[in-house]
C-alpha positions as CSV (number, residue, x, y, z in Angstrom):
1,X,41.1,98.1,83.4
2,X,43.6,96.7,85.9
3,X,47.2,97.1,85.9
4,X,48.2,93.5,85.5
5,X,46.2,93.3,82.4
6,X,47.0,95.5,80.2
7,X,50.2,94.3,79.0
8,X,48.3,90.6,78.5
9,X,48.5,90.7,74.9
10,X,52.1,91.1,74.7
11,X,54.5,88.4,76.6
12,X,58.0,89.2,77.5
13,X,59.4,87.9,74.2
14,X,57.4,89.5,71.8
15,X,58.5,93.0,74.3
16,X,61.7,92.3,73.6
17,X,62.0,91.6,70.3
18,X,60.2,95.1,69.6
19,X,62.1,96.6,72.0
20,X,65.7,94.9,70.2
21,X,63.8,96.7,67.0
22,X,63.3,100.1,67.9
23,X,64.9,100.4,71.2
24,X,63.9,99.9,74.8
25,X,63.8,103.7,75.4
26,X,61.6,104.2,72.2
27,X,59.4,101.1,72.9
28,X,59.1,102.0,76.6
29,X,58.3,106.0,75.9
30,X,55.6,104.6,73.3
31,X,53.7,101.9,75.2
32,X,53.7,104.9,78.0
33,X,51.6,106.6,75.4
34,X,48.8,103.8,74.9
35,X,45.7,103.6,77.3
36,X,43.8,100.6,77.4
37,X,44.9,97.0,76.5
38,X,48.1,96.8,74.9
39,X,48.3,94.4,71.8
40,X,51.6,93.2,69.6
41,X,50.9,95.1,66.4
42,X,49.8,98.4,68.3
43,X,52.7,98.5,70.7
44,X,55.0,97.7,67.9
45,X,53.6,100.8,65.7
46,X,53.5,103.4,68.8
47,X,57.7,102.1,69.1
48,X,58.0,102.6,65.5
49,X,56.6,106.3,65.8
50,X,58.5,107.2,68.9
51,X,60.9,105.9,67.3
52,X,61.2,108.1,64.4
53,X,59.8,111.2,66.2
54,X,63.2,110.5,68.4
55,X,65.7,110.1,65.8
56,X,64.6,112.6,63.2
57,X,68.0,114.6,63.3
58,X,71.3,114.0,65.4
59,X,71.3,114.6,69.2
60,X,73.6,117.2,70.3
61,X,73.2,115.6,73.9
62,X,72.2,111.5,75.1
63,X,71.4,111.3,78.8
64,X,71.2,108.1,80.3
65,X,68.5,108.1,82.2
66,X,68.8,105.2,85.2
67,X,65.2,104.8,86.6
68,X,66.1,101.9,89.7
69,X,63.4,99.5,89.4
70,X,60.6,101.5,87.2
71,X,59.4,100.2,83.7
72,X,56.5,101.7,82.3
73,X,54.0,99.0,83.8
74,X,54.6,100.1,87.1
75,X,55.4,103.8,86.4
76,X,51.2,103.2,85.8
77,X,51.0,102.6,90.0
78,X,53.2,104.6,91.2
79,X,52.9,107.8,88.8
80,X,56.9,109.3,89.4
81,X,56.6,111.1,86.2
82,X,60.1,109.6,84.7
83,X,59.0,109.2,81.5
84,X,57.1,112.0,81.4
85,X,60.0,114.1,81.8
86,X,62.2,112.1,79.3
87,X,59.1,112.4,76.2
88,X,58.6,116.2,77.1
89,X,62.5,117.4,77.2
90,X,63.3,115.3,74.4
91,X,60.3,117.4,72.1
92,X,61.1,120.6,73.8
93,X,64.5,120.8,73.0
94,X,63.5,119.2,69.2
95,X,65.6,116.1,69.6
96,X,68.7,118.8,71.0
97,X,68.5,116.2,73.9
98,X,67.9,112.4,73.9
99,X,67.2,110.3,77.0
100,X,67.8,106.8,77.0
101,X,65.6,105.7,79.8
102,X,66.5,102.3,81.4
103,X,64.8,101.3,84.3
104,X,64.2,97.5,85.8
105,X,67.8,98.0,87.8
106,X,69.2,97.2,84.3
107,X,72.1,100.2,84.8
108,X,71.6,100.8,89.0
109,X,69.0,99.6,91.4
110,X,67.8,101.9,94.7
111,X,70.5,101.8,96.5
112,X,73.1,102.4,93.4
113,X,71.7,105.3,91.2
114,X,72.6,107.6,93.1
115,X,76.3,106.5,93.4
116,X,76.3,106.3,89.6
117,X,75.2,109.1,88.7
118,X,78.1,110.8,90.9
119,X,80.4,108.7,89.2
120,X,79.3,109.5,85.5
121,X,77.3,106.1,84.6
122,X,74.1,107.4,84.6
123,X,73.2,111.4,83.8
124,X,70.0,111.5,85.6
125,X,68.3,109.2,88.1
126,X,65.4,108.3,89.9
127,X,65.2,106.5,93.3
128,X,63.6,107.1,97.3
129,X,66.0,109.7,98.5
130,X,65.5,106.8,102.4
131,X,66.9,104.7,99.6
132,X,69.9,107.3,98.3
133,X,70.3,108.8,101.4
134,X,73.3,106.3,101.6
135,X,75.2,107.9,98.8
136,X,73.7,111.5,99.5
137,X,73.2,111.4,103.5
138,X,71.9,115.6,102.7
139,X,68.8,114.0,101.6
140,X,67.3,113.0,105.3
141,X,67.1,116.7,105.5
142,X,63.7,115.6,104.0
143,X,63.1,112.6,106.9
144,X,62.4,114.6,110.1
145,X,59.8,112.9,112.1
146,X,56.5,114.5,111.2
147,X,57.7,117.5,109.7
148,X,54.9,117.2,107.3
149,X,51.6,117.1,108.4
150,X,50.0,116.0,104.7
151,X,51.3,115.0,101.3
152,X,49.8,119.0,100.2
153,X,52.7,119.8,102.6
154,X,54.9,118.4,100.2
155,X,54.1,120.1,97.3
156,X,54.0,122.9,98.5
157,X,57.4,122.7,100.0
158,X,58.9,121.5,96.1
159,X,57.0,124.0,94.2
160,X,58.3,126.4,97.1
161,X,61.4,128.8,96.2
162,X,62.5,128.2,99.9
163,X,63.3,125.0,99.2
164,X,66.1,125.7,97.3
165,X,68.2,127.6,100.2
166,X,66.8,124.4,102.4
167,X,66.8,121.3,99.9
168,X,68.3,121.3,96.3
169,X,71.1,124.0,96.6
170,X,73.2,121.9,100.0
171,X,72.4,118.9,97.7
172,X,73.9,120.4,95.2
173,X,77.2,121.8,96.4
174,X,77.9,118.9,98.9
175,X,76.5,115.5,96.1
176,X,77.0,117.2,93.3
177,X,73.0,116.5,92.5
178,X,70.2,118.7,90.7
179,X,67.1,118.0,92.4
180,X,64.5,117.8,89.7
181,X,61.3,116.7,90.8
182,X,59.6,113.7,92.9
183,X,56.2,112.0,93.8
184,X,55.1,113.0,97.3
185,X,53.8,110.6,99.9
186,X,54.0,110.1,103.4
187,X,55.6,106.7,105.0
188,X,53.6,103.9,107.2
189,X,54.3,100.5,108.0
190,X,53.1,97.9,105.8
191,X,51.9,94.9,107.7
192,X,52.6,90.8,106.8
193,X,51.1,87.9,107.0
194,X,51.8,88.0,111.3
195,X,48.6,90.9,110.9
196,X,46.4,88.7,108.2
197,X,44.2,87.6,111.4
198,X,44.5,90.6,113.7
199,X,41.8,93.2,113.0
200,X,42.5,96.6,111.4
201,X,45.0,98.5,113.2
202,X,42.9,101.6,115.2
203,X,45.6,102.5,117.6
204,X,49.4,103.4,117.7
205,X,49.8,100.8,121.0
206,X,48.6,98.0,118.5
207,X,51.6,98.8,116.2
208,X,54.5,99.2,119.5
209,X,57.4,95.9,119.8
210,X,57.0,94.7,116.1
211,X,59.7,94.5,113.8
212,X,59.8,96.2,110.6
213,X,62.3,96.4,107.1
214,X,63.6,99.8,107.2
215,X,65.7,101.7,104.3
216,X,68.8,103.7,104.0
217,X,67.5,106.6,105.8
218,X,69.5,107.3,109.6
219,X,66.6,109.8,110.4
220,X,63.6,107.3,109.4
221,X,65.5,104.9,111.8
222,X,65.8,107.4,114.7
223,X,61.7,107.7,114.5
224,X,61.6,104.1,114.1
225,X,62.7,103.2,117.2
226,X,61.0,106.2,119.1
227,X,57.9,104.6,117.8
228,X,59.5,100.8,119.3
229,X,59.4,99.8,115.8
230,X,62.5,97.7,115.9
231,X,64.0,99.2,112.6
232,X,65.9,96.2,111.0
233,X,67.9,96.7,107.7
234,X,66.6,93.9,105.4
235,X,67.8,93.4,101.7
236,X,64.8,93.9,99.5
237,X,65.3,90.8,97.6
238,X,64.4,89.4,101.2
239,X,61.5,91.8,102.4
240,X,59.0,90.1,100.4
241,X,59.5,86.2,101.5
242,X,60.1,88.4,105.0
243,X,56.7,89.5,105.3
244,X,55.4,86.1,103.8
245,X,56.8,84.3,106.2
246,X,56.2,86.6,109.5
247,X,59.8,87.0,109.9
248,X,59.3,90.7,109.5
249,X,56.1,91.8,110.4
250,X,56.2,95.0,108.3
251,X,58.2,97.3,106.4
252,X,58.0,101.3,106.0
253,X,57.2,102.7,102.5
254,X,54.6,104.3,101.0
255,X,51.3,102.7,99.7
256,X,51.9,102.5,96.4
257,X,55.4,101.7,96.5
258,X,53.5,98.8,97.6
259,X,51.6,98.6,94.7
260,X,54.8,99.2,92.4
261,X,56.9,96.9,93.5
262,X,54.3,93.8,93.6
263,X,54.1,93.9,97.7
264,X,50.6,93.8,97.5
265,X,50.3,90.1,97.6
266,X,52.3,89.6,101.1
267,X,50.7,92.6,103.1
268,X,47.4,92.7,105.2
269,X,47.2,95.7,106.0
270,X,49.2,99.4,105.2
271,X,48.7,101.7,108.2
272,X,48.9,105.2,107.4
273,X,51.0,106.2,109.8
274,X,52.6,109.1,107.8
275,X,55.7,109.4,110.1
276,X,57.9,110.6,107.3
277,X,58.8,111.5,103.9
278,X,58.2,108.8,100.9
279,X,59.7,110.7,98.2
280,X,60.6,108.7,95.0
281,X,62.5,111.6,93.5
282,X,64.5,112.3,90.0
283,X,68.0,114.4,90.5
284,X,70.5,114.9,87.4
285,X,74.6,115.8,87.6
286,X,74.9,118.6,88.4
287,X,77.5,118.5,86.7
288,X,76.1,117.4,83.0
289,X,73.6,120.2,83.7
290,X,76.0,122.7,84.0
291,X,78.0,121.6,80.8
292,X,74.3,122.1,78.9
293,X,74.0,125.1,77.2
294,X,71.4,127.8,78.9
295,X,68.8,127.0,76.6
296,X,68.9,123.8,77.5
297,X,69.1,123.9,81.1
298,X,65.7,125.6,81.1
299,X,64.3,122.9,79.0
300,X,65.3,121.0,81.6
301,X,63.6,123.3,84.1
302,X,60.8,123.1,82.4
303,X,60.5,119.5,81.8
304,X,61.1,119.0,85.6
305,X,58.4,121.5,86.4
306,X,56.2,120.1,83.8
307,X,56.6,116.4,85.8
308,X,56.2,117.5,89.0
309,X,52.7,119.2,87.4
310,X,51.8,115.9,86.5
311,X,52.8,113.4,89.2
312,X,50.7,115.9,91.7
313,X,47.4,115.5,89.6
314,X,48.6,111.5,88.5
315,X,49.4,110.6,91.4
316,X,46.7,111.6,93.5
317,X,44.3,109.8,91.4
318,X,46.4,106.2,90.8
319,X,46.5,106.0,94.7
320,X,42.7,105.8,95.1
321,X,41.8,104.4,91.8
322,X,44.8,101.9,90.6
323,X,46.4,101.2,94.3
324,X,42.9,101.6,96.8
325,X,44.7,103.7,99.4
326,X,41.0,104.9,100.4
327,X,38.4,103.9,102.8
328,X,36.2,102.2,101.4
329,X,38.5,101.0,99.2
330,X,37.5,100.8,95.5
331,X,37.4,97.7,93.5
332,X,39.3,96.6,91.1
333,X,42.3,98.3,92.6
334,X,45.1,96.4,93.9
335,X,43.9,96.4,97.3
336,X,41.1,95.5,96.5
337,X,42.6,92.4,94.0
338,X,44.5,91.6,97.1
339,X,42.8,92.1,100.4
340,X,45.2,94.9,101.2
341,X,43.4,96.5,104.2
342,X,43.9,100.4,104.8
343,X,44.4,101.4,108.4
344,X,44.0,104.8,108.5
345,X,44.7,106.4,112.6
346,X,42.5,108.4,114.1
347,X,43.8,112.2,114.7
348,X,45.0,111.2,118.4
349,X,46.7,108.5,117.4
350,X,48.8,110.3,115.0
351,X,49.3,113.4,117.5
352,X,50.5,110.2,120.1
353,X,53.0,109.2,117.8
354,X,54.1,112.9,116.9
355,X,54.3,113.7,120.6
356,X,56.7,111.0,121.0
357,X,59.3,110.9,118.0
358,X,59.3,114.7,116.2
359,X,61.8,117.1,116.9
360,X,59.7,119.9,118.3
361,X,58.6,117.1,121.6
362,X,61.5,115.1,121.8
363,X,64.5,117.1,120.2
364,X,67.1,115.1,122.0
365,X,67.3,111.9,120.0
366,X,68.0,114.3,116.5
367,X,70.5,116.8,117.4
368,X,73.5,114.8,116.0
369,X,72.1,114.7,112.7
370,X,70.1,118.1,113.4
371,X,73.5,119.7,113.8
372,X,75.1,117.9,110.8
373,X,72.4,119.1,108.5
374,X,72.5,122.4,109.8
375,X,76.2,123.3,108.7
376,X,75.6,121.4,105.4
377,X,72.9,123.8,104.8
378,X,75.4,126.6,105.6
379,X,74.4,127.2,109.3
380,X,70.8,127.3,108.6
381,X,68.3,125.8,111.1
382,X,66.9,123.0,108.8
383,X,63.9,121.4,110.8
384,X,62.6,124.8,111.9
385,X,62.7,126.3,108.2
386,X,61.3,123.2,107.0
387,X,58.3,122.9,110.0
388,X,57.5,126.5,108.8
389,X,57.1,126.5,104.8
390,X,55.4,122.9,105.6
391,X,53.1,124.9,107.6
392,X,52.2,127.9,105.0
393,X,49.4,125.5,103.4
394,X,46.1,123.9,106.0
395,X,47.3,120.5,107.2
396,X,43.9,118.9,105.5
397,X,44.3,120.8,102.5
398,X,43.8,118.5,99.4
399,X,47.1,117.7,97.2
400,X,45.8,118.1,94.3
401,X,45.4,121.7,95.1
402,X,48.2,123.0,95.8
403,X,49.5,125.8,93.5
404,X,52.2,125.2,91.1
405,X,55.4,127.2,90.8
406,X,58.7,127.8,89.4
407,X,60.6,127.0,92.1
408,X,64.0,128.1,90.7
409,X,62.5,131.6,90.1
410,X,62.0,132.8,92.9
């Protein structure tokens, strides 16, 4: 069943009527557990059941979870693990922790969630590390060009105890954020109307000189400049119109973001350039985490681990079966429905791009940021260490075959 069909049985007005009775979090968590076509009676029943389970006793801690543009509908497209984490944490702590899930940009957006967590307005947030890098610049460390050969290497890194020294500890020390888990994809270019009548991209040079939206990452911008992709900052609310009218040629993001953010109707080609991270992550205020009793801290970490394992399996399946990021595109997927053509570049084209922009081959443009990140990491050579850990698994390994590990246990 197409995601767009799932909620056809419930109007927006009826959804919020149920939410008004049982609370938005209980309604969203209840919806997340339903399969098939959702009707008003089964949504109400799921919301009531979830509400009764969540409020059977008074919580010791109520944590606000700001999830930028996410809701129960689009979390079935990009499987970022937010609802699974919240549901499991409540159950694991037997209601000692209650999570108020606030999505749909109601309390914070892609650019503001990180700062609102740092300022204590929310306790947990979900947004891309690239958009969050404005408020937490150390997150740029994930965005060296071609440091990750594939999605398997990204998952391997996040599960690795070595991710603590390279990513998690400096982020917590410098920005007060505890990195919990993340979805993993690699960014490409999502081309709009100006590529509708062009043949499917096969050569890197066909992208040279195009004008493309860039997110908040400074390192991503360096890569785009080196690849002659003309990065331009465009407000998110103007991006879809820009792609539709041809004002911009493309936008750098990943395939499932095209699906969840409703970009599919205006994207014509999804070019698998894989040039740096697309990581829709969930982080928590370190101050809030430290205020919890030890057994509740353990529960947070175990729920984060469960969410990471869920994301690894579920998003790999959703990429093919829900989004349609495959060759051929499967019928009934979002890419099939909207005529989006995935463009998977040959190895020699990816190698050409890597030689043009990766720090290993073209170090000078990266030196200033590399020095800064290394200093924040206590003198660690961040690029070299990331590059090494990312290559501990074969470059062609299937992401779903990466062995999960509890990274905090060493």
